[in-house]
BAFI-573724 format. One record per residue (C-alpha): residue number from 1; residue in three letters; x, y, z. Coordinates in steps of 0.05 Angstrom, whole numbers, plus 5000, padded with zeros to 4 digits. Layout:
<fitors>
k=NUM, r=ALA, east=X, north=Y, up=Z
...
</fitors>
This chain:
<fitors>
k=1, r=UNK, east=1478, north=8605, up=6859
k=2, r=UNK, east=1453, north=8664, up=6900
k=3, r=UNK, east=1499, north=8718, up=6925
k=4, r=UNK, east=1484, north=8698, up=6997
k=5, r=UNK, east=1502, north=8626, up=6985
k=6, r=UNK, east=1565, north=8646, up=6948
k=7, r=UNK, east=1587, north=8691, up=7006
k=8, r=UNK, east=1571, north=8637, up=7058
k=9, r=UNK, east=1610, north=8585, up=7017
k=10, r=UNK, east=1668, north=8634, up=7011
k=11, r=UNK, east=1668, north=8646, up=7086
k=12, r=UNK, east=1667, north=8572, up=7101
k=13, r=UNK, east=1724, north=8559, up=7053
k=14, r=UNK, east=1762, north=8617, up=7084
k=15, r=UNK, east=1756, north=8590, up=7154
k=16, r=UNK, east=1778, north=8521, up=7133
k=17, r=UNK, east=1836, north=8550, up=7093
k=18, r=UNK, east=1859, north=8593, up=7151
k=19, r=UNK, east=1857, north=8534, up=7199
k=20, r=UNK, east=1895, north=8490, up=7151
k=21, r=UNK, east=1945, north=8544, up=7136
k=22, r=UNK, east=1963, north=8554, up=7208
k=23, r=UNK, east=1974, north=8480, up=7216
k=24, r=UNK, east=2013, north=8476, up=7151
k=25, r=UNK, east=2058, north=8535, up=7171
k=26, r=UNK, east=2087, north=8494, up=7228
k=27, r=UNK, east=2117, north=8444, up=7179
k=28, r=UNK, east=2145, north=8489, up=7124
k=29, r=UNK, east=2209, north=8525, up=7110
k=30, r=UNK, east=2199, north=8590, up=7074
k=31, r=UNK, east=2244, north=8622, up=7023
k=32, r=UNK, east=2228, north=8695, up=7032
k=33, r=UNK, east=2259, north=8729, up=6972
k=34, r=UNK, east=2261, north=8723, up=6897
k=35, r=UNK, east=2337, north=8727, up=6899
k=36, r=UNK, east=2340, north=8667, up=6946
k=37, r=UNK, east=2294, north=8628, up=6900
k=38, r=UNK, east=2335, north=8646, up=6838
k=39, r=UNK, east=2398, north=8619, up=6873
k=40, r=UNK, east=2362, north=8555, up=6894
k=41, r=UNK, east=2337, north=8544, up=6823
k=42, r=UNK, east=2406, north=8556, up=6793
k=43, r=UNK, east=2433, north=8503, up=6840
k=44, r=UNK, east=2383, north=8453, up=6814
k=45, r=UNK, east=2410, north=8457, up=6743
k=46, r=UNK, east=2465, north=8406, up=6759
k=47, r=UNK, east=2417, north=8357, up=6792
k=48, r=UNK, east=2378, north=8298, up=6765
k=49, r=UNK, east=2307, north=8318, up=6783
k=50, r=UNK, east=2245, north=8274, up=6789
k=51, r=UNK, east=2175, north=8298, up=6802
k=52, r=UNK, east=2124, north=8261, up=6844
k=53, r=UNK, east=2066, north=8307, up=6823
k=54, r=UNK, east=2048, north=8274, up=6757
k=55, r=UNK, east=2082, north=8328, up=6715
k=56, r=UNK, east=2153, north=8322, up=6691
k=57, r=UNK, east=2202, north=8374, up=6719
k=58, r=UNK, east=2206, north=8411, up=6653
k=59, r=UNK, east=2130, north=8421, up=6651
k=60, r=UNK, east=2131, north=8444, up=6724
k=61, r=UNK, east=2184, north=8497, up=6711
k=62, r=UNK, east=2149, north=8523, up=6648
k=63, r=UNK, east=2082, north=8526, up=6686
k=64, r=UNK, east=2116, north=8567, up=6741
k=65, r=UNK, east=2147, north=8614, up=6690
k=66, r=UNK, east=2079, north=8622, up=6656
k=67, r=UNK, east=2047, north=8643, up=6722
k=68, r=UNK, east=2100, north=8696, up=6734
k=69, r=UNK, east=2094, north=8722, up=6663
k=70, r=UNK, east=2018, north=8728, up=6670
k=71, r=UNK, east=2026, north=8772, up=6732
k=72, r=UNK, east=2059, north=8822, up=6684
k=73, r=UNK, east=2018, north=8812, up=6621
k=74, r=UNK, east=1951, north=8789, up=6649
k=75, r=UNK, east=1921, north=8720, up=6660
k=76, r=UNK, east=1883, north=8690, up=6600
k=77, r=UNK, east=1821, north=8673, up=6642
k=78, r=UNK, east=1797, north=8702, up=6708
k=79, r=UNK, east=1752, north=8675, up=6763
k=80, r=UNK, east=1691, north=8719, up=6777
k=81, r=UNK, east=1700, north=8783, up=6818
k=82, r=UNK, east=1656, north=8751, up=6872
k=83, r=UNK, east=1703, north=8691, up=6876
k=84, r=UNK, east=1765, north=8736, up=6877
k=85, r=UNK, east=1735, north=8778, up=6934
k=86, r=UNK, east=1714, north=8718, up=6976
k=87, r=UNK, east=1747, north=8650, up=6969
k=88, r=UNK, east=1805, north=8675, up=6927
k=89, r=UNK, east=1827, north=8731, up=6972
k=90, r=UNK, east=1816, north=8687, up=7033
k=91, r=UNK, east=1860, north=8633, up=7004
k=92, r=UNK, east=1916, north=8682, up=6990
k=93, r=UNK, east=1909, north=8710, up=7061
k=94, r=UNK, east=1913, north=8640, up=7091
k=95, r=UNK, east=1974, north=8622, up=7048
k=96, r=UNK, east=2006, north=8688, up=7066
k=97, r=UNK, east=1996, north=8678, up=7140
k=98, r=UNK, east=2021, north=8607, up=7134
k=99, r=UNK, east=2081, north=8627, up=7092
k=100, r=UNK, east=2066, north=8570, up=7045
k=101, r=UNK, east=2013, north=8547, up=6996
k=102, r=UNK, east=1985, north=8481, up=6976
k=103, r=UNK, east=1946, north=8468, up=6913
k=104, r=UNK, east=1933, north=8417, up=6858
k=105, r=UNK, east=2002, north=8408, up=6828
k=106, r=UNK, east=1975, north=8385, up=6761
k=107, r=UNK, east=1924, north=8440, up=6750
k=108, r=UNK, east=1942, north=8485, up=6691
k=109, r=UNK, east=1931, north=8560, up=6693
k=110, r=UNK, east=1861, north=8571, up=6665
k=111, r=UNK, east=1864, north=8589, up=6591
k=112, r=UNK, east=1940, north=8581, up=6587
k=113, r=UNK, east=1969, north=8544, up=6527
k=114, r=UNK, east=1984, north=8471, up=6537
k=115, r=UNK, east=2055, north=8458, up=6559
k=116, r=UNK, east=2096, north=8400, up=6530
k=117, r=UNK, east=2100, north=8341, up=6576
k=118, r=UNK, east=2176, north=8338, up=6574
k=119, r=UNK, east=2235, north=8378, up=6550
k=120, r=UNK, east=2303, north=8403, up=6572
k=121, r=UNK, east=2297, north=8412, up=6647
k=122, r=UNK, east=2353, north=8463, up=6650
k=123, r=UNK, east=2318, north=8504, up=6596
k=124, r=UNK, east=2255, north=8502, up=6639
k=125, r=UNK, east=2295, north=8526, up=6699
k=126, r=UNK, east=2326, north=8581, up=6658
k=127, r=UNK, east=2256, north=8603, up=6635
k=128, r=UNK, east=2234, north=8607, up=6708
k=129, r=UNK, east=2295, north=8645, up=6730
k=130, r=UNK, east=2286, north=8694, up=6672
k=131, r=UNK, east=2213, north=8704, up=6690
k=132, r=UNK, east=2231, north=8719, up=6762
k=133, r=UNK, east=2283, north=8770, up=6739
k=134, r=UNK, east=2232, north=8801, up=6691
k=135, r=UNK, east=2182, north=8806, up=6748
k=136, r=UNK, east=2233, north=8835, up=6795
k=137, r=UNK, east=2253, north=8889, up=6744
k=138, r=UNK, east=2182, north=8904, up=6721
k=139, r=UNK, east=2165, north=8977, up=6737
k=140, r=UNK, east=2094, north=8978, up=6708
k=141, r=UNK, east=2028, north=8955, up=6736
k=142, r=UNK, east=2020, north=8885, up=6762
k=143, r=UNK, east=1959, north=8849, up=6734
k=144, r=UNK, east=1907, north=8817, up=6780
k=145, r=UNK, east=1916, north=8743, up=6796
k=146, r=UNK, east=1863, north=8699, up=6764
k=147, r=UNK, east=1838, north=8674, up=6832
k=148, r=UNK, east=1866, north=8721, up=6885
k=149, r=UNK, east=1849, north=8786, up=6850
k=150, r=UNK, east=1890, north=8849, up=6859
k=151, r=UNK, east=1956, north=8839, up=6896
k=152, r=UNK, east=2013, north=8888, up=6908
k=153, r=UNK, east=2080, north=8872, up=6876
k=154, r=UNK, east=2106, north=8849, up=6944
k=155, r=UNK, east=2046, north=8803, up=6954
k=156, r=UNK, east=2054, north=8776, up=6884
k=157, r=UNK, east=2128, north=8763, up=6897
k=158, r=UNK, east=2107, north=8724, up=6959
k=159, r=UNK, east=2054, north=8686, up=6919
k=160, r=UNK, east=2105, north=8668, up=6865
k=161, r=UNK, east=2156, north=8643, up=6915
k=162, r=UNK, east=2104, north=8602, up=6953
k=163, r=UNK, east=2079, north=8573, up=6887
k=164, r=UNK, east=2149, north=8552, up=6867
k=165, r=UNK, east=2162, north=8522, up=6936
k=166, r=UNK, east=2098, north=8482, up=6933
k=167, r=UNK, east=2119, north=8450, up=6868
k=168, r=UNK, east=2191, north=8439, up=6890
k=169, r=UNK, east=2166, north=8401, up=6952
k=170, r=UNK, east=2139, north=8349, up=6903
k=171, r=UNK, east=2207, north=8338, up=6870
k=172, r=UNK, east=2267, north=8298, up=6890
k=173, r=UNK, east=2338, north=8295, up=6866
k=174, r=UNK, east=2402, north=8260, up=6882
k=175, r=UNK, east=2441, north=8282, up=6922
k=176, r=UNK, east=2409, north=8352, up=6930
k=177, r=UNK, east=2370, north=8374, up=6991
k=178, r=UNK, east=2300, north=8382, up=6962
k=179, r=UNK, east=2247, north=8359, up=7010
k=180, r=UNK, east=2193, north=8314, up=6983
k=181, r=UNK, east=2122, north=8316, up=7009
</fitors>
């Protein structure tokens, strides 16, 4: 693929993502802080959760914790610099403007170890809460996102919260107040 074609494809994807994000923003509720998300997750530990995404809740929570850990240690595989500077950064910008993201909820992090299909859901939630605390307390450099590229710590915090929210929207529980897509 030529550089020109790659750039044009990236611009097209960017425009579509931005238009979709603005529309999607109108129907979302945003949790704006890591502390708010930690409290929401802690509240889920007493609930019976079900996932509509194709992954069991345990796998979802471990996947989310993995993503947060990789922002500190580095992702195992990265998209090309050209992708990160075009489609990747445009996607993050669109999600950021929208205050929410949407993505394939059964797509693993490239190069990440396979996660068990099921396990103790509360242990998975605890892993996620611990990863959020570790991220929040991390004073060193933040590693580039595998698709979005370099993000500030504040941008990464926003990306992590939006990622969690996207997965939680595909879960249900009784009688909690999670919203299902």
